[in-house]
N, C-alpha and C positions, 0 to 999 in steps of 0.2 A: 610727142611725148604725152601720154595721158596720163591722169590719176591713176589708172588701174596699173598700168606699165611701170610707175615709180613706186608704187605699192609693193609689187612682186620684187622690183629691184633692192628695195630695200629691206625685203625680208631673205632674200638671197645673200644679202651683204650680213646681215643679221646672223644667219645659219654658219655662214662661212667664218666669220669672226668666233662666233662661240665653239665651233670646232678647232681654233686656230691655224687656219690654213691663211697662206696667201693668195692673192688672184693669180699667181703662176702655179701654185701647188694645186688649187683647185682645178685649173687648166689642164695641167697634166693629165690629172687623173681622168678628165673627160675628153681629152685628146683634142682640146682646143686652145687657143691663145689666150694669154691673160689679157689682151687688148679685147675679144669675146666677151670675157667675163667682165669686164669693165664696162661693154656697152650693156649687159646685161644688167649689171646693179643700177646704171644710171638712168635705166628705162628707155634708152634710145632703140634697145633691139631684146626682142623676147626669144626664149630659147624654144625649140622645136619641142614636141611631144617625147621624143626619144632622150633628148637631153633633160627634159623635166624629170623622166622617169630615172635616169642616172644620177641628177642631184637629189632627187628623193632618197635613194638609197644610199648615196656617199655622205649626205648632210643629216641622215636620218631622221627622215620626216616622210610624209605622203605627198603622193600627186596632187591631192584636192589642195593642200595646205598651200603647197606654191604657186598653184592657179589664183587661188584667191588672196596671196599675198599675206596669210596670217595661220597660225597654227588652229588645225581643226576643233581641236577641244575648247580653243579660245572662242573661236566663232559660235562654237554650240552654246558656252557658256553664257556669251553676250547674248544669243539669240532666247535662253531659258529666263536670261535677267530681264529682257525686255519683256517677254511675256508676263512673268512674274510682276513686273512694275505695273503693266497694263492691266493684269487681273487684280491686282490692289485698288489701282484706280477705280475699276469698274465697282469693286466691291464697296469701296468707300463710297462713289456717287449711290450707289443702291442704298447704304447705310443710312445715308443723309435723306434720302428720299422716304424712307420708311421712318424714319424717325420724324421728319418734318408732318408726315401723314399723323402719325401718331399723337405728337403734339396738339396739331388741329383738331382732330377728332376729341383728344382730351378736354379742349377749351370750348369746343362747339356744343350748343345747347340747342336741344329741341325743346321747343315751348308749345304748349297747347295751353287756351285758355276753356274754363267752364264759366258757367251763368246760368242759375235757374231762378233769378231775382225776377223774371215776368211771369212765373208759373206759380199761380195759387198753391199755396201749401204752408206746412207749419214753420219750415225753417228755408230761409233766402242765403244763398252762399254764391259770391262772385270770386274767381282768385285764377289762378296759374299754377301748371306743373310744368317745371323744367328739369330737364334729365342732359346729363354729359355720361362720360364714360364711367366716372366714380361715384357719381351721387345724383339724388333727386332732391329738389326742393320744391315744396309745396307752399304758395303765397296765397295768403287767404287777405282779398283786399276789401270786401265786405260781408258781413255777417248780422243777419237777423232773425231772432225768434219772435213769431209772430204773436203780438199781444191779444188778439180774439180769442186766445185760449184761456185767458184771465178774466177775471171779473172787474171789481171795482180797483182804482188807484192802489189800494192797499193790498189787493189781492195781487197786484204786480211787484211788491216787494218779495225779493227772494233773500234767501240765506246764502246760498253759495252757489258755484257751479264749478264743473270740470268738463274740460275739452280735451276729447282724447282723439289721437291719431290711431287707425288701424291698419294692418294689413292682412289680409287672408284670415280675419278674425284675431289676430294676435294683436296685443296692445304694444305700440312703437315709442311713443311720447303722451304727455299728459300733463296740461296745466290747470290748476287748482288754485281758487281763492280769488276775493273780492277786497279790495284794499280796505274801502269803507263800508261799514255796514250800517243801516240797512240799505240796499239800493233796489232800483228797478231793473227790471229784465231789460227793459229798453236802455235805461244808461249802463248799463254792463257791456252791451254790444254795439253803442252808439257809433263810437269811433274806431270799431275792432279791426285791426290789420296784424297779422303774424306770419312769419316764415317759420316751417316746419323742414330742416333739413334731416334727411337719411340717407341709408344707402340706397344704391342705384336700384331703381324699380324700372324694370322695361317695359316700353309702351304697351305691349299687348296685356301686361298685368295691370295696367291702370284700374281696371274693375274690381281688383281686389282691395283696392284703396278707400278707407271710409272714414269720415268725421263723425264725431258724436259730441252732441251737447246734451251733457247730465246736469239739469235743475234742480236744487236742493230747497224744499220750501216746506216748512211745518214738518220735520220730519221724513217727508216723502221725497221719492226721486222721479224727475220726470225726463226722458229721454229723448231727443230727436236724432236722427240719423240722415247723414247725407253722403252720397257715393259721387264723387265729381266725374267718373267715367260716363254716367249717364247724362251728362249736361256739356260734353265737350264742344265746343263749337268748330264747324266745319273751317277751314283755311279758303281764303278767296284770293 
């Protein structure tokens, strides 16, 4: 007796009792003995195809249900449920993978270093541009305005300064002011480091970023401009 035979037998028993028939009453309708019905229900003997057809008619079911030992609609429902659970699991896996990727990209920074301190010019800047999915940070590590453009020590004393960050010629942020007056231009930027956090700028748009230093002295403004994109170092 295998599991399939036992399953079929149990199903025949279930249907017979559901209809309210005794084994003898069901046997009389099929023209077989109640002993044969008993063997079918125990799974020690399987009905032939003709008797399966008759059983299906008498017990108000179908041939397929008797062969599989369970109601066809229940089997279909189980199959649909299994497929649904499988699809839900697959969907959850895909969702988790996508979520992990989004989170990783969110916190992943692309960092570019710029440096023109070894080039002769009026302004020297070194720092980094870092960008993730939401924002860009411009970090100034070193900033110097060359004093050769001024004369005596007294000429190097300035009234104030403005440090501006622009994107596509539009002002994004500005720093103004000297704490102690007067101060030399050298002292203003001697240990200068700053972070400028702004809305995300794509790497291909870095050439639109500009740093402007405006020095105020004796009622006059002297402007120095620096574009980091022109001095981004190649990665090795």
